[in-house]
MARTOR-597775 format. One record per residue: residue in three letters; x, y, z of N, C-alpha, C, O, CB in turn; residue number from 1. Coordinates in steps of 0.2 Angstrom, whole numbers, plus 2048, in hexadecimal, padded with zeros to 3 digits. Each point is the difference from the previous one (the first is absolute). Glycine has a CB too. Layout:
# residues N
[tortor 'ALA' [X Y Z] [X Y Z] [X Y Z] [X Y Z] [X Y Z] NUM]
...
# end
This chain:
# residues 131
[tortor 'MET' [794 815 833] [805 800 802] [805 7FA 7FB] [806 801 7FE] [7F4 804 80E] 1]
[tortor 'THR' [805 7F6 7F4] [804 7FC 7FB] [803 803 7FB] [806 801 7FE] [7F3 7F7 804] 2]
[tortor 'SER' [800 80B 7FA] [804 803 7F8] [804 807 803] [804 802 7FB] [7F1 7FA 7FA] 3]
[tortor 'GLU' [80C 807 811] [805 807 801] [807 7FC 802] [805 802 7FF] [7F0 808 806] 4]
[tortor 'VAL' [80A 7F0 7FE] [807 7FD 802] [802 7FE 7FB] [806 801 7FF] [7F8 7FB 80B] 5]
[tortor 'LEU' [800 800 7F1] [800 7FE 7F8] [805 805 7FC] [806 7FF 7FE] [7EC 7FC 802] 6]
[tortor 'PHE' [80A 80A 801] [803 806 7FC] [805 802 801] [805 802 7FC] [7F2 801 803] 7]
[tortor 'HIS' [80A 7FE 809] [806 803 801] [806 7FB 7FF] [806 802 800] [7F3 806 808] 8]
[tortor 'LEU' [806 7F2 7F9] [805 7FB 7FF] [803 802 7F8] [805 803 7FE] [7F3 7F1 80B] 9]
[tortor 'MET' [802 80B 7F3] [802 801 7F8] [804 806 800] [805 800 7FC] [7F1 7FB 7FE] 10]
[tortor 'LEU' [809 809 809] [802 808 7FE] [808 7FF 803] [805 803 7FE] [7EE 806 804] 11]
[tortor 'GLY' [80D 7F3 804] [806 7FE 802] [805 7FD 7FE] [806 800 802] [7F5 802 804] 12]
[tortor 'HIS' [803 7FB 7F5] [803 7FD 7FB] [804 804 7F9] [805 7FF 7FD] [7F2 7F9 808] 13]
[tortor 'LEU' [803 80E 7FA] [800 804 7FA] [806 805 803] [805 802 7FC] [7ED 7FC 7FD] 14]
[tortor 'VAL' [80D 804 80D] [806 802 803] [80A 7FE 801] [805 803 800] [7EE 7FF 804] 15]
[tortor 'TRP' [80A 7F7 7FC] [806 7FC 7FF] [803 802 7FA] [806 803 800] [7F7 7F5 806] 16]
[tortor 'VAL' [800 807 7F6] [802 7FE 7FA] [803 808 7FE] [805 801 7FC] [7F1 7F4 802] 17]
[tortor 'ALA' [807 810 803] [801 807 7FF] [806 803 803] [804 804 7FF] [7F0 7FE 800] 18]
[tortor 'ILE' [80D 7F9 807] [807 802 803] [806 7FB 7FD] [806 801 800] [7F4 803 80C] 19]
[tortor 'LEU' [805 7F7 7F1] [805 7FA 7FC] [800 806 7FB] [806 802 800] [7F5 7EE 802] 20]
[tortor 'TYR' [802 812 7FA] [801 806 7FA] [805 806 802] [805 802 7FC] [7EF 7FC 803] 21]
[tortor 'VAL' [809 804 807] [805 806 801] [807 7FD 802] [805 803 7FE] [7F1 805 808] 22]
[tortor 'ALA' [80A 7F1 7FE] [808 7FE 7FF] [802 7FE 7FB] [806 802 801] [7FA 7FC 807] 23]
[tortor 'LEU' [7FF 7FF 7F2] [804 801 7FA] [802 804 7FD] [805 800 7FD] [7F6 7FA 802] 24]
[tortor 'THR' [800 80C 802] [803 807 7FD] [805 804 803] [804 804 7FD] [7F3 7FD 800] 25]
[tortor 'VAL' [809 7FD 808] [807 802 806] [807 7FD 7FD] [806 802 7FF] [7F2 7FE 80E] 26]
[tortor 'VAL' [805 7F8 7F3] [807 7FD 7FD] [800 800 7FA] [806 7FF 7FF] [7FD 7FB 80A] 27]
[tortor 'ARG' [7FA 807 7F3] [802 802 7F9] [802 806 7FE] [803 802 7FB] [7F7 7F7 802] 28]
[tortor 'ALA' [805 80C 807] [801 808 800] [808 801 7FF] [801 804 7FB] [7F4 7FF 80E] 29]
[tortor 'PRO' [810 7FA 7FA] [807 802 7FF] [801 7FD 7F6] [804 802 7FC] [800 7FD 816] 30]
[tortor 'PHE' [7F9 7FD 7EE] [802 7FD 7FA] [7FD 804 7FA] [803 803 7FB] [7FD 7F0 80A] 31]
[tortor 'VAL' [7FA 80E 7FC] [7FB 803 7FA] [804 808 801] [802 803 7FB] [7EF 7F6 806] 32]
[tortor 'TRP' [810 80A 804] [802 809 7FF] [807 801 801] [802 805 801] [7F3 7FF 803] 33]
[tortor 'SER' [80F 7F6 7FC] [807 800 802] [802 805 805] [803 805 7FF] [7FF 7F7 7F6] 34]
[tortor 'ILE' [7FB 801 810] [801 804 808] [806 7FB 802] [801 7FA 7FF] [7F2 80A 805] 35]
[tortor 'THR' [811 801 7FF] [808 7FB 803] [7FE 7FF 806] [7FD 805 802] [80E 7FF 7F9] 36]
[tortor 'VAL' [7F5 7F7 809] [7FF 7FE 804] [806 7FA 803] [805 7FE 7FD] [7F0 806 800] 37]
[tortor 'SER' [80B 7FB 80A] [806 7FE 800] [801 7F8 801] [7FB 7FC 802] [807 80F 803] 38]
[tortor 'ASP' [803 7F2 7F9] [801 7FA 7FC] [7FB 7FA 804] [7FE 7FB 7FE] [810 808 7FC] 39]
[tortor 'LEU' [7F2 7FE 80C] [7FC 7FB 806] [7F9 801 7FD] [7FE 7FC 7FD] [80A 805 80F] 40]
[tortor 'ILE' [7F5 804 7F5] [7F8 801 7FF] [801 800 7F7] [7FA 800 7FD] [802 808 80F] 41]
[tortor 'GLY' [808 7F7 7F1] [7FD 800 7F9] [801 7F7 7FE] [7FD 7FD 7FB] [809 812 801] 42]
[tortor 'GLU' [7FE 7EC 809] [800 7FB 7FF] [7FA 7FD 803] [7FC 7FB 7FE] [810 807 800] 43]
[tortor 'LYS' [7F2 800 808] [7F9 7FE 804] [7F9 801 7FB] [7FC 7FC 7FF] [809 808 80F] 44]
[tortor 'PHE' [7FC 803 7EE] [7FA 802 7FB] [7FF 7F9 7FB] [7FB 7FD 800] [807 811 800] 45]
[tortor 'ALA' [805 7F2 7FC] [800 7FC 7FB] [7FC 7F8 802] [7FC 7FC 7FD] [80E 80D 7FE] 46]
[tortor 'GLU' [7FA 7F6 80A] [7FD 7F8 804] [7FA 801 801] [7FD 7FD 7FC] [80C 7FF 80A] 47]
[tortor 'TRP' [7F4 806 7FD] [7F7 803 802] [7FD 801 7F9] [7FA 7FE 7FF] [808 80C 80E] 48]
[tortor 'GLU' [800 7F9 7EF] [7FB 802 7F9] [7FC 7FA 7FD] [7FA 801 7FF] [80F 807 7FE] 49]
[tortor 'PRO' [7FC 7F3 801] [7FA 7F9 7FE] [7FE 7FF 806] [7FA 800 7FF] [80C 7F9 7F8] 50]
[tortor 'ARG' [7FC 806 80E] [7FB 7FC 806] [7F9 805 802] [7FB 7FF 803] [811 7FA 804] 51]
[tortor 'ILE' [7F4 80D 7F7] [7F9 806 7FF] [7FF 7FF 7FB] [7FA 802 801] [808 807 806] 52]
[tortor 'SER' [7FF 7F6 7F3] [7FC 801 7FB] [7FE 7F7 7FF] [7FC 7FF 7FC] [80A 80D 7FE] 53]
[tortor 'ALA' [7FE 7EF 80A] [7FB 7F9 7FD] [7FC 801 806] [7FB 7FD 7FE] [80D 7FA 7FB] 54]
[tortor 'ASN' [7F7 80B 80C] [7FC 800 805] [7F9 806 800] [7FC 801 803] [80F 7FA 803] 55]
[tortor 'LEU' [7F7 808 7F4] [7FB 805 800] [7FA 7FA 7F8] [7FA 801 7FF] [811 80F 807] 56]
[tortor 'SER' [7FA 7EC 7F7] [7FC 7FD 7F9] [7FB 7FA 808] [7FB 7FE 800] [813 801 7EF] 57]
[tortor 'ASN' [7F6 800 816] [7FB 7F9 803] [7FB 804 804] [7FC 7FD 804] [80F 7F9 7FD] 58]
[tortor 'GLN' [7F5 810 7FF] [7FA 805 804] [7FA 7FF 7FA] [7FA 801 802] [80E 80A 804] 59]
[tortor 'PHE' [7FA 7F3 7F5] [7FB 800 7FA] [7FE 7FA 7FF] [7FC 800 7FB] [808 808 7FF] 60]
[tortor 'GLU' [7FD 7F2 808] [7FF 7F9 7FD] [7FA 7FC 806] [7FA 800 7FE] [815 800 7FC] 61]
[tortor 'TRP' [7F4 7FE 80B] [7FA 7FC 805] [7FC 805 802] [7FA 7FE 800] [80E 7F8 805] 62]
[tortor 'PRO' [7FB 810 7FE] [7F9 805 802] [7FD 801 7FC] [7FB 803 802] [809 803 805] 63]
[tortor 'VAL' [7FB 7F9 7F2] [7F9 801 7FE] [7F9 7FB 800] [7FB 800 7FE] [80C 806 7FC] 64]
[tortor 'PHE' [7FE 7F7 80A] [7FA 7F8 800] [7FC 802 807] [7FB 7FD 802] [80E 7F8 7F8] 65]
[tortor 'PHE' [7FC 811 80C] [7FE 801 806] [7FB 807 800] [7FC 801 804] [80F 7F8 802] 66]
[tortor 'TYR' [7F5 80A 7F3] [7FD 806 7FE] [7F9 7FD 7FF] [7FB 802 803] [810 804 7F8] 67]
[tortor 'VAL' [7F4 7F5 800] [7FA 7FD 7FE] [7FC 800 805] [7FB 803 801] [809 7F7 7F6] 68]
[tortor 'GLY' [800 7FF 80E] [7FB 7FE 805] [800 806 806] [7FD 7FF 805] [805 7F3 7F8] 69]
[tortor 'ALA' [800 813 802] [7FD 806 807] [7FA 804 7FC] [7FB 802 803] [812 801 804] 70]
[tortor 'LEU' [7F4 7FE 7F2] [7FC 802 7FD] [7F8 7FD 800] [7FB 803 801] [811 7FF 7F9] 71]
[tortor 'LEU' [7F5 7F8 805] [7FA 7FB 800] [7FF 800 809] [7FA 801 801] [809 7F7 7F3] 72]
[tortor 'ALA' [801 808 810] [7FC 801 806] [7FE 806 802] [7FE 800 806] [807 7F7 7FC] 73]
[tortor 'PHE' [7FC 80F 7FB] [7FE 805 800] [7F8 7FE 7FE] [7FB 802 804] [810 803 7FA] 74]
[tortor 'GLN' [7F4 7F9 7FD] [7F9 7FF 7FD] [7FB 7F9 804] [7FA 800 800] [80D 805 7F3] 75]
[tortor 'SER' [7FD 7F7 811] [7FD 7FB 801] [7FE 7FF 808] [804 801 804] [801 7FC 7F2] 76]
[tortor 'GLU' [7F2 801 80A] [7FD 803 806] [803 7F8 805] [801 800 806] [7F2 809 7F5] 77]
[tortor 'LYS' [80F 7F2 801] [801 7F8 802] [809 7FF 800] [803 7FE 7FC] [7EF 7FD 7FE] 78]
[tortor 'GLN' [810 808 80D] [807 7FF 802] [801 7FF 806] [7FC 802 804] [807 803 7F3] 79]
[tortor 'SER' [803 7FA 80B] [803 7FF 806] [804 806 801] [806 7FF 800] [7F8 7F5 800] 80]
[tortor 'GLU' [800 812 801] [802 806 803] [80A 7FE 804] [805 802 7FE] [7E9 803 805] 81]
[tortor 'MET' [80F 7F8 801] [806 7FE 804] [807 7FD 7FB] [806 801 801] [7F1 7FD 808] 82]
[tortor 'ILE' [806 7FE 7F3] [805 7FC 7FC] [801 805 7FD] [804 804 802] [7FA 7F0 7FD] 83]
[tortor 'VAL' [800 80D 7FC] [803 807 7FB] [803 804 804] [806 800 7FF] [7F1 801 7FB] 84]
[tortor 'VAL' [806 803 80A] [807 806 803] [806 7FD 804] [806 803 7FF] [7EF 806 805] 85]
[tortor 'PHE' [80B 7F2 800] [804 7FB 800] [807 800 7FB] [806 802 800] [7EF 7F8 805] 86]
[tortor 'SER' [809 802 7F7] [802 7FE 7F9] [804 808 7FB] [805 801 7FD] [7EF 7F5 804] 87]
[tortor 'ALA' [807 80E 7FF] [802 806 7FE] [806 804 803] [805 802 7FD] [7EF 7FD 801] 88]
[tortor 'SER' [80B 802 80A] [805 802 804] [808 7FC 7FE] [806 802 7FF] [7F0 800 80B] 89]
[tortor 'LEU' [808 7F7 7F7] [805 7FB 7FD] [805 801 7FA] [806 800 800] [7F2 7F8 805] 90]
[tortor 'PHE' [803 80A 7F7] [803 802 7F8] [804 805 803] [806 800 800] [7F0 7FF 7F7] 91]
[tortor 'LEU' [806 808 80B] [805 806 7FD] [808 7FE 806] [805 800 7FE] [7EF 80B 7FD] 92]
[tortor 'ILE' [80B 7F4 80C] [804 7FD 803] [806 7FD 7FC] [805 803 7FE] [7F2 7FC 80A] 93]
[tortor 'GLY' [807 7FA 7F6] [805 7FC 7FB] [803 805 7FA] [806 800 7FF] [7F2 7F3 803] 94]
[tortor 'ARG' [803 810 7FA] [804 805 7FC] [806 804 801] [805 800 7FD] [7F1 801 800] 95]
[tortor 'ILE' [808 802 80A] [804 805 803] [808 7FB 800] [806 801 7FF] [7EF 808 809] 96]
[tortor 'VAL' [808 7F2 7FC] [807 7FD 803] [804 7FC 7FA] [806 7FF 800] [7F3 800 80C] 97]
[tortor 'HIS' [802 7FE 7F0] [804 7FE 7F9] [803 805 7FC] [805 7FD 7FE] [7F2 7FD 801] 98]
[tortor 'SER' [80A 80C 800] [801 805 7FD] [807 804 804] [804 804 7FE] [7EF 7FC 7FE] 99]
[tortor 'VAL' [80D 7FE 80A] [807 802 805] [803 7FA 7FE] [805 802 7FD] [7F7 806 80E] 100]
[tortor 'ILE' [804 7F2 7F6] [804 7FA 7FE] [802 801 7FA] [806 7FE 7FF] [7F4 7FB 808] 101]
[tortor 'GLN' [802 808 7F5] [801 800 7F7] [806 805 800] [805 7FE 7FD] [7ED 800 7FE] 102]
[tortor 'ILE' [80F 808 808] [802 806 7FE] [805 7FF 804] [805 802 7FE] [7F3 803 7FE] 103]
[tortor 'GLY' [807 7F9 80B] [807 800 804] [804 7FA 801] [805 801 803] [7F5 808 802] 104]
[tortor 'LEU' [805 7F0 7F9] [802 7FA 801] [801 7FD 7F9] [7FB 7FF 7FC] [800 801 810] 105]
[tortor 'PRO' [80A 7FE 7F3] [7FE 7FD 7F9] [800 7F7 802] [803 7FB 7FE] [804 810 7F9] 106]
[tortor 'SER' [7F4 7F5 80D] [7FE 7F7 802] [7FA 800 7FC] [7FC 804 801] [807 7F9 80C] 107]
[tortor 'VAL' [7FD 7FE 7EF] [7FB 7FE 7FD] [7FC 7FA 802] [7FA 800 7FF] [80B 805 7FA] 108]
[tortor 'ARG' [7FF 7F6 80C] [7FC 7FD 806] [7FB 804 804] [7FA 800 7FF] [80F 7FA 802] 109]
[tortor 'LEU' [7FA 80A 803] [7FE 805 804] [7FA 803 7FD] [7FB 7FF 802] [811 803 804] 110]
[tortor 'ARG' [7F3 802 7F4] [7FB 803 7FD] [7FA 7F8 7FD] [7FA 800 801] [811 80D 7FA] 111]
[tortor 'GLY' [7F7 7F0 805] [7FB 7F9 7FD] [7FC 7FF 808] [7FA 7FE 801] [80F 7FA 7F4] 112]
[tortor 'VAL' [7FC 808 80D] [7FA 7FF 80A] [7FD 807 801] [7FA 7FE 801] [80F 7FA 809] 113]
[tortor 'VAL' [7F7 80D 7F6] [7FD 806 801] [7FD 801 7FB] [7FD 805 800] [809 800 807] 114]
[tortor 'PHE' [7F8 7F6 7F0] [7FB 802 7FD] [7F9 7FB 802] [7FA 800 7FF] [811 805 7F7] 115]
[tortor 'MET' [7F8 7F6 80C] [7FB 7FB 801] [7FB 801 804] [7FC 7FB 800] [80B 800 7FE] 116]
[tortor 'PRO' [7F8 809 806] [7FB 804 806] [7FD 804 7FA] [7FA 7FF 7FE] [80C 802 80E] 117]
[tortor 'ASN' [7FE 804 7F2] [7FC 805 7FC] [7FC 7FC 7F9] [7FB 802 7FE] [80E 808 806] 118]
[tortor 'PHE' [7FA 7F0 7FA] [7FB 7FC 7FC] [7F9 7FD 803] [7FB 800 7FD] [80F 7FD 7FE] 119]
[tortor 'LEU' [7F8 801 80A] [7FA 7FE 805] [7FB 804 802] [7FB 7FE 801] [80D 7FB 803] 120]
[tortor 'ALA' [7F9 80E 7FC] [7FE 806 804] [7FB 801 7F8] [7FA 802 801] [813 804 809] 121]
[tortor 'VAL' [7F5 7F9 7F1] [7FC 801 7F9] [7FA 7FC 7FF] [7FA 801 7FF] [811 801 7FB] 122]
[tortor 'LEU' [7F8 7F7 808] [7FB 7FC 800] [7F9 801 805] [7FB 7FD 7FF] [810 7FC 7FD] 123]
[tortor 'GLY' [7F8 80B 80B] [7FB 7FE 805] [7FC 805 7FE] [7FA 7FE 801] [80D 7FD 808] 124]
[tortor 'VAL' [7F9 80B 7F4] [7FF 806 7FC] [7F9 7FB 7FD] [7FA 800 803] [813 809 7FA] 125]
[tortor 'TRP' [7F5 7F4 7FE] [7FA 7FC 7FC] [7FD 7FC 804] [7FA 801 800] [80C 800 7F7] 126]
[tortor 'PHE' [7FD 7FB 80D] [7FC 7FA 804] [7FA 804 806] [7FA 7FE 801] [813 7F9 7FE] 127]
[tortor 'GLY' [7F7 80F 804] [7F9 804 803] [7FC 802 7FC] [7FB 803 802] [809 801 805] 128]
[tortor 'LEU' [7FE 7FB 7F4] [7F8 802 7FA] [7FA 7FD 800] [7FB 802 7FF] [80B 801 7F9] 129]
[tortor 'PHE' [7FC 7F6 80A] [7FC 7FC 801] [7FD 7FC 806] [7FC 7FB 800] [808 807 7F5] 130]
[tortor 'MET' [800 800 810] [7FE 800 804] [7FA 802 805] [800 7FF 806] [808 800 7F5] 131]
# end
């Protein structure tokens, strides 16, 4: 059961990254293909593009440690299933909330507050491996 839940949480993060790539493609399309859009939309797209791009970069930094821990959890017989699944769930929720804040709001302070539980969730996955 734990392996199945953990797999779906990992898949959820993969789907989230794919959604971010689609969003980046959409906001870049008017500039790449010289598509005419209203000034308001063009301004918003220009504002969101670097934020989405930066957020995608973030998806391949700290989450790598989540994936390594999750893969080890698949192999480990000695783990706390509850801690690993709870932490992995918190990780996925945290990644999505962090993305929404990073793309939608220019508040670095709020992003930091949201990132901390996400950071701790990855540590929780690793902690759960040894419990």
